[in-house]
C-alpha positions in Angstrom: 143.6 -3.9 186.9 147.3 -4.0 186.5 147.6 -7.8 185.6 145.5 -10.3 183.8 142.8 -11.6 186.2 143.0 -15.4 186.9 140.4 -18.1 187.2 139.9 -21.8 188.1 137.2 -23.8 186.3 135.8 -26.6 188.5 133.5 -29.3 187.0 134.8 -27.7 183.8 133.2 -30.0 181.3 134.5 -29.5 177.8 135.3 -25.9 178.4 132.4 -23.5 177.5 132.9 -21.4 180.6 136.6 -21.3 180.2 136.4 -20.3 176.5 134.1 -17.4 177.4 136.4 -16.2 180.2 139.4 -16.3 178.0 137.6 -14.2 175.4 136.8 -11.7 178.2 140.5 -11.4 179.1 140.9 -13.9 181.9 143.8 -16.3 182.4 143.0 -19.9 183.3 145.3 -21.5 185.8 143.6 -24.9 186.1 140.5 -26.8 185.0 139.2 -30.0 186.6 136.6 -32.6 185.7 135.9 -36.2 186.5 134.6 -37.1 183.0 137.4 -38.5 180.8 135.8 -37.5 177.5 135.1 -34.0 178.6 138.7 -33.6 179.8 139.9 -35.0 176.5 137.9 -32.3 174.6 139.1 -29.6 176.9 142.8 -30.6 176.4 142.4 -30.4 172.7 141.2 -26.8 172.8 143.1 -25.0 175.6 146.8 -25.0 175.1 147.2 -21.9 177.3 145.8 -23.5 180.5 148.7 -25.2 182.1 146.8 -27.7 184.3 143.8 -29.6 182.8 143.1 -32.4 185.2 140.9 -35.5 185.2 140.2 -35.6 189.0 137.5 -36.5 191.4 137.1 -33.3 193.5 135.8 -35.4 196.5 139.4 -36.8 196.7 141.5 -34.1 195.1 141.8 -31.4 197.8 142.1 -27.6 197.4 145.6 -28.0 199.0 146.6 -30.4 196.3 145.5 -27.9 193.7 147.3 -25.1 195.3 150.6 -27.1 195.4 150.1 -27.8 191.7 149.4 -24.3 190.5 151.8 -22.6 193.0 149.5 -19.9 194.2 146.6 -19.3 196.5 145.7 -15.9 194.9 142.8 -16.4 192.5 140.5 -13.7 191.2 137.6 -15.9 190.1 136.4 -19.5 190.6 133.7 -20.8 188.2 132.0 -24.1 187.8 128.9 -26.1 187.2 128.6 -29.1 189.6 126.7 -31.9 187.8 123.2 -30.9 187.4 121.4 -34.2 186.8 120.5 -34.5 190.5 118.5 -31.3 190.1 117.1 -31.6 186.6 113.4 -31.0 186.1 113.5 -33.9 183.7 113.8 -36.2 186.8 110.5 -34.9 188.1 108.8 -37.6 185.9 109.8 -40.4 188.3 109.5 -38.2 191.4 113.2 -38.4 191.9 113.6 -34.7 192.8 110.4 -34.0 194.7 108.0 -35.3 197.3 107.9 -38.6 199.2 109.7 -40.3 196.3 112.8 -38.1 196.6 115.8 -40.2 195.8 119.2 -39.3 197.4 121.6 -38.4 194.6 125.2 -37.8 195.6 125.6 -35.3 192.8 123.4 -32.9 194.7 126.2 -32.5 197.3 129.0 -31.7 194.9 128.3 -28.0 195.3 130.1 -28.4 198.6 133.3 -29.4 196.9 133.0 -26.2 194.9 132.5 -24.2 198.1 135.4 -26.1 199.7 137.7 -24.6 197.0 136.1 -21.2 197.5 136.8 -21.4 201.2 140.5 -22.3 200.6 141.4 -19.9 197.8 139.1 -17.0 198.9 138.7 -15.7 195.3 137.3 -12.2 194.9 134.3 -13.6 193.0 132.8 -17.0 192.4 130.1 -18.0 189.9 128.3 -21.4 190.2 126.0 -22.4 187.3 123.2 -25.0 187.5 119.9 -25.9 186.1 116.7 -24.2 187.2 115.6 -27.4 188.9 117.9 -26.7 191.8 115.4 -24.0 192.9 112.7 -26.6 193.7 114.6 -29.8 194.3 113.9 -31.3 197.7 111.6 -28.3 198.5 114.3 -25.8 197.6 116.7 -26.9 200.4 119.7 -27.1 198.0 118.9 -23.7 196.5 119.0 -22.3 200.1 122.0 -24.2 201.2 124.3 -23.0 198.4 123.6 -19.4 199.3 123.6 -19.8 203.1 126.8 -21.9 203.2 128.6 -19.4 200.9 127.5 -16.5 203.0 129.1 -18.2 206.0 132.4 -18.2 204.1 132.3 -14.4 203.9 130.6 -13.8 200.6 127.9 -11.5 199.5 125.6 -13.9 197.6 122.7 -13.5 195.2 121.1 -15.9 192.8 119.9 -14.9 189.3 118.3 -16.7 186.4 120.0 -16.0 183.1 118.1 -16.3 179.8 120.8 -17.2 177.3 118.8 -16.0 174.3 119.2 -12.4 175.6 123.0 -12.8 175.3 122.7 -14.0 171.7 122.7 -17.7 172.3 120.1 -19.1 169.8 118.3 -21.4 172.1 115.7 -21.2 174.9 118.3 -22.1 177.6 117.7 -20.7 181.1 120.2 -21.3 183.8 120.6 -20.6 187.5 123.7 -18.6 188.5 124.9 -18.2 192.1 127.2 -15.2 192.3 129.3 -14.5 195.3 131.6 -11.5 195.9 134.0 -11.3 198.9 132.5 -9.1 201.6 135.6 -7.1 202.0 135.3 -5.8 198.5 133.1 -2.7 198.1 130.4 -2.6 195.6 127.7 -4.9 194.3 128.0 -7.2 191.4 125.7 -5.8 188.7 122.9 -8.2 188.0 122.5 -7.5 184.3 124.9 -9.5 182.0 125.7 -7.9 178.7 127.8 -8.5 175.6 128.2 -5.0 174.0 128.6 -5.1 170.3 128.7 -8.9 169.9 125.5 -10.6 171.0 122.4 -10.8 168.8 119.3 -10.7 171.0 116.7 -13.3 170.1 119.1 -15.0 167.7 117.4 -17.8 165.7 118.4 -21.3 164.9 118.9 -20.5 161.2 121.4 -17.8 161.9 123.5 -20.5 163.6 123.2 -23.4 161.2 121.6 -22.2 157.9 124.9 -22.1 156.0 125.9 -25.7 156.8 125.9 -28.4 154.0 122.6 -30.4 153.9 122.7 -34.0 155.0 120.5 -37.1 155.0 120.2 -39.2 158.1 123.4 -41.3 158.5 125.4 -39.1 156.2 128.4 -36.9 156.8 132.1 -37.0 157.6 134.0 -36.0 160.7 136.2 -33.7 158.6 135.1 -32.1 155.4 135.1 -28.9 153.4 132.6 -26.0 153.9 130.0 -25.4 151.2 131.0 -21.7 150.6 128.5 -21.3 147.8 125.7 -22.3 150.1 127.0 -19.9 152.8 127.0 -17.0 150.4 123.5 -17.9 149.3 122.1 -18.2 152.8 123.9 -15.5 154.7 122.2 -12.4 156.0 123.6 -9.4 157.9 122.4 -11.0 161.2 123.7 -14.5 160.4 127.0 -13.0 159.1 127.5 -11.4 162.5 126.9 -14.6 164.3 129.0 -16.7 161.9 132.0 -14.5 161.9 132.0 -12.9 165.4 130.7 -15.8 167.5 131.4 -18.9 165.5 134.6 -17.4 164.1 134.2 -19.5 160.9 137.1 -17.6 159.2 139.5 -19.3 161.8 138.4 -22.8 160.9 140.1 -24.5 158.0 137.7 -27.5 157.9 134.2 -28.2 159.0 134.2 -30.9 161.7 131.6 -33.0 163.6 128.9 -32.4 161.0 127.7 -36.0 160.9 124.0 -36.9 161.1 123.0 -40.0 163.1 121.0 -42.7 161.3 117.3 -43.2 162.0 114.9 -46.1 161.4 112.5 -45.9 158.5 109.6 -45.6 161.0 111.2 -42.5 162.7 112.0 -40.9 159.3 108.4 -41.4 158.2 107.1 -39.9 161.4 109.5 -36.9 161.0 107.9 -36.1 157.7 104.5 -35.7 159.3 105.6 -32.8 161.4 105.3 -29.2 160.3 108.2 -26.8 161.0 108.1 -25.8 164.7 105.7 -28.5 165.6 105.9 -31.4 168.1 104.1 -34.7 168.0 101.5 -33.6 170.6 100.5 -30.7 168.4 100.4 -32.9 165.3 98.2 -35.4 167.1 95.7 -32.7 167.8 95.4 -32.0 164.1 94.6 -35.7 163.6 98.1 -36.9 162.5 98.6 -40.7 163.0 102.2 -41.7 163.9 103.7 -45.1 163.2 105.5 -45.1 166.5 103.5 -47.1 169.1 102.7 -44.3 171.5 100.7 -43.4 174.6 98.9 -40.0 173.9 99.5 -38.9 177.5 103.3 -39.2 177.3 104.0 -38.8 173.6 103.4 -35.1 173.2 107.0 -34.0 172.6 108.8 -37.2 171.7 109.2 -35.7 168.2 109.9 -32.0 167.8 110.8 -30.3 164.6 112.7 -27.1 165.3 111.8 -23.8 163.6 114.3 -21.9 161.5 113.2 -18.4 162.6 113.0 -19.1 166.4 115.5 -20.0 169.0 116.2 -23.7 169.3 115.0 -25.8 172.2 117.6 -26.1 175.0 120.5 -28.3 173.9 120.8 -31.1 176.5 123.0 -34.1 177.1 120.1 -36.3 176.2 120.9 -35.6 172.6 123.4 -38.5 173.0 120.4 -40.9 173.3 118.3 -40.2 170.3 117.9 -36.5 169.4 114.2 -36.9 168.5 113.3 -33.6 170.1 115.8 -31.8 167.8 114.7 -32.6 164.3 116.2 -30.3 161.7 113.7 -27.6 160.5 114.0 -28.4 156.8 115.9 -31.7 156.5 114.6 -35.1 157.5 117.1 -35.9 160.3 118.1 -34.7 163.8 120.8 -32.1 164.5 124.4 -33.0 164.1 127.0 -32.4 166.9 128.4 -29.4 165.0 124.9 -27.9 164.7 124.3 -28.4 168.4 127.7 -26.9 169.2 126.8 -23.8 167.0 123.6 -23.4 168.9 125.6 -23.5 172.1 127.8 -20.7 170.6 131.0 -22.8 170.3 133.2 -21.6 167.5 133.8 -23.8 164.5 137.5 -24.2 165.3 136.6 -25.8 168.6 137.3 -29.5 168.2 135.4 -32.5 169.6 137.9 -35.4 169.2 135.6 -38.1 170.7 132.9 -40.4 169.4 129.7 -38.8 168.2 127.7 -40.0 171.2 130.2 -38.3 173.6 130.2 -35.2 171.4 126.5 -34.7 172.0 126.9 -35.3 175.7 129.7 -32.9 176.4 128.1 -30.2 174.2 124.8 -30.6 175.9 126.4 -30.4 179.4 128.4 -27.3 178.5 128.0 -23.6 179.6 127.5 -21.6 176.3 130.7 -19.6 175.7 128.7 -16.5 175.1 127.4 -16.8 178.7 130.9 -17.3 180.0 132.1 -14.3 178.2 129.3 -12.1 179.5 130.1 -13.3 183.0 133.8 -12.5 182.5 133.0 -9.0 181.3 130.7 -8.4 184.3 133.3 -9.7 186.8 136.1 -7.6 185.3 133.9 -4.5 185.5 133.0 -5.3 189.1 136.7 -5.8 190.1 137.8 -2.6 188.4 135.2 -0.5 190.2 135.8 -2.2 193.5 139.6 -1.6 193.3 139.0 2.0 192.3 136.7 2.5 195.3 139.3 1.0 197.6 142.0 3.3 196.3 139.9 6.5 195.9 137.3 6.6 198.6 134.7 9.1 197.5 131.1 9.3 198.8 128.6 10.9 196.6 125.4 9.6 198.2 123.7 11.8 200.8 122.6 11.6 203.6 125.0 8.9 204.9 125.1 7.9 208.6 128.3 8.8 210.5 128.2 5.8 212.8 126.5 2.5 213.3 124.4 3.9 216.1 123.1 6.7 213.8 122.4 4.1 211.1 120.3 2.1 213.6 118.4 5.2 214.7 117.6 6.0 211.0 116.3 2.5 210.3 114.1 1.9 213.5 111.3 4.4 212.6 110.4 2.5 209.4 110.5 -1.0 210.8 106.8 -1.3 211.8 105.3 0.6 208.9 103.0 -1.2 206.6 103.3 -1.0 202.8 100.9 1.9 202.5 102.7 3.9 205.1 106.1 3.1 203.6 104.9 4.6 200.3 104.3 7.9 202.0 107.7 8.1 203.5 109.5 11.2 202.0 112.3 10.4 199.6 115.1 11.8 201.7 114.0 9.9 204.8 113.6 6.6 202.9 117.0 7.0 201.2 118.8 7.6 204.5 117.1 4.4 205.9 118.1 2.4 202.8 121.6 3.6 202.9 121.8 2.8 206.6 120.9 -0.8 205.8 123.9 -1.1 203.5 126.1 0.8 206.0 125.4 -1.9 208.6 124.8 -5.1 206.6 127.7 -5.2 204.1 127.0 -8.9 203.3 123.5 -8.4 202.0 122.7 -7.9 198.3 119.6 -5.9 197.1 118.9 -8.6 194.5 118.2 -11.2 197.3 115.7 -8.9 199.0 112.6 -10.3 197.3 113.4 -14.0 197.2 114.0 -15.2 200.8 112.8 -18.8 200.8 110.8 -20.2 203.7 113.4 -21.2 206.2 113.9 -18.7 209.1 116.7 -18.8 211.7 116.9 -17.2 215.1 120.7 -17.7 215.5 121.7 -14.0 215.8 125.2 -12.9 215.2 127.0 -11.0 217.9 126.6 -7.3 216.9 125.9 -5.4 220.2 125.4 -1.9 218.7 122.6 -3.2 216.5 121.0 -5.6 219.0 120.8 -2.8 221.6 119.0 -0.6 219.1 116.5 -3.3 218.0 117.3 -7.0 218.3 114.9 -7.7 215.4 117.6 -6.3 213.1 119.6 -9.4 213.7 117.0 -12.2 214.1 115.0 -13.8 213.0 116.5 -13.7 209.5 115.9 -15.6 206.3 118.4 -18.4 205.8 118.4 -18.2 202.0 118.8 -14.5 201.5 120.4 -13.6 204.9 117.9 -10.6 205.2 116.5 -9.9 208.6 112.7 -10.6 208.5 111.9 -7.2 209.9 113.5 -5.5 206.9 111.4 -7.3 204.3 108.9 -4.4 204.0 111.5 -1.8 203.5 113.3 -3.9 200.9 110.0 -4.4 199.0 109.4 -0.6 199.0 113.0 0.0 197.8 112.3 -2.3 194.9 109.1 -0.6 194.1 110.8 2.8 194.0 113.7 1.4 192.0 111.3 -0.1 189.4 109.5 3.2 189.1 112.8 5.1 188.8 112.3 6.9 192.1 115.6 5.4 193.2 118.5 5.8 190.7 120.7 2.8 190.0 123.6 4.0 192.3 121.0 4.8 195.0 119.5 1.3 195.0 122.8 -0.4 194.7 124.3 2.0 197.2 127.9 0.9 197.4 128.9 4.3 198.7 126.9 3.6 201.9 128.4 0.1 202.1 131.9 1.5 201.8 131.1 4.2 204.4 130.2 1.5 206.9 133.4 -0.4 206.1 135.4 2.8 206.7 133.7 3.3 210.1 134.6 -0.3 211.1 138.2 0.2 209.8 139.4 3.5 211.0 142.5 3.4 208.8 140.2 3.6 205.8 138.3 6.5 207.3 141.5 8.4 208.1 142.6 8.0 204.5 139.2 9.3 203.3 139.3 12.4 205.6 142.8 13.2 204.5 141.7 13.0 200.9 138.7 15.3 201.6 141.0 17.9 203.3 143.5 17.9 200.4 140.7 18.5 197.9 139.3 21.4 200.1 
């Protein structure tokens, strides 16, 4: 890519996503959030992003934003619409499920995100949310996000990202919705990676073990590091995390390392917990707590973290009491700086707000390491996509020469059961699988196994396909976009891929996808043929 790719960060919070994208080489043009404290923190840390706005996206339109930044050409839009409306924590009062479902306006903010996607038509969008969105209101929001984005002309798939695999030392799991514009060839690779930087299965101690010890209620907002302790506690793994992720060498002072005070009763109960144990486990070994508790609901009120395991998921609820985040060796809960380190924020990142707000914005943030991995993956996708557009080269074989031929290759496999599909010769199965990509450029293989329950019969107008077999157009799954009749073929493709009977480039067959686009756009096909003739 000739120039630096650009991004917009909507519902930006304090800037975890933006920080990761900047590290991956992206240029931020604007960041927007409604929360004053989050915007205050963002402004303190991103001098290179020209427009950091405290705005309500239900009132601040995409046209307003375009006028402000002076362009409609954006490579990437990212964001995390408020997730509390989908949080599994709300299942306790039935707020997200069943007959007691409560309408929460935050559930609809994803539409403001998609409104900006529709206006700016970025090459890629990434929307992040909690896993609760998968099941909230029977999964209807999980389906809507994908179906509505697909109508905007995007190839969409959803994937769950386990942050610990990217080196984030916590058990955080998040839902990503990834959309790539249909006119761009290629598939967004589902596996996020951080070559040379991340530490898989990083532990809590690698993130916080070098920090000065504190008692409950102790600490200052700005203080010196305890270098002697760091030298004593450091290991090769923790050194890598401290210097490459937390960038401690770039921080002159240690900030936000202040412990909140606790009552004598809480402090006494903390002492009864073993490292890595919660109150429910302690009760089972006959521990008596001073806190007046109900054994049916008290099981994880207190949780002492373990040094040599990933931390529990850092959440905004830390602003309330932090009792589920008791330090592994000290009799207190985690400080804001410790929580920020667990989230992979570098030590130079400032949180110039009150401690309660520090906890809240840190807990709501996307870990910068996740943002960086997303940025690297998006850059890789865009680079490959642009290369395919400029140098059309088909290596897969056999590829159909027309839509009619593609339909003819697909039809014989439509009514085969799983046993019969396993017996289909490799060459025949590949030509069928390639034919699906040739015709259905908007489908993603990663959506082929998770369709949801909702089915639609609203077929698109595609005469060549409907004349061959109308089932190729409807009914189709609303969530994934896949025609129901192709479900068995997709399952067989996944089986062969998992058993390495289909190579990566055969399963994610972007050559077939591009061949179909060339057929529909003769000017691309003409360019391809001229290129082939010149090589010959």
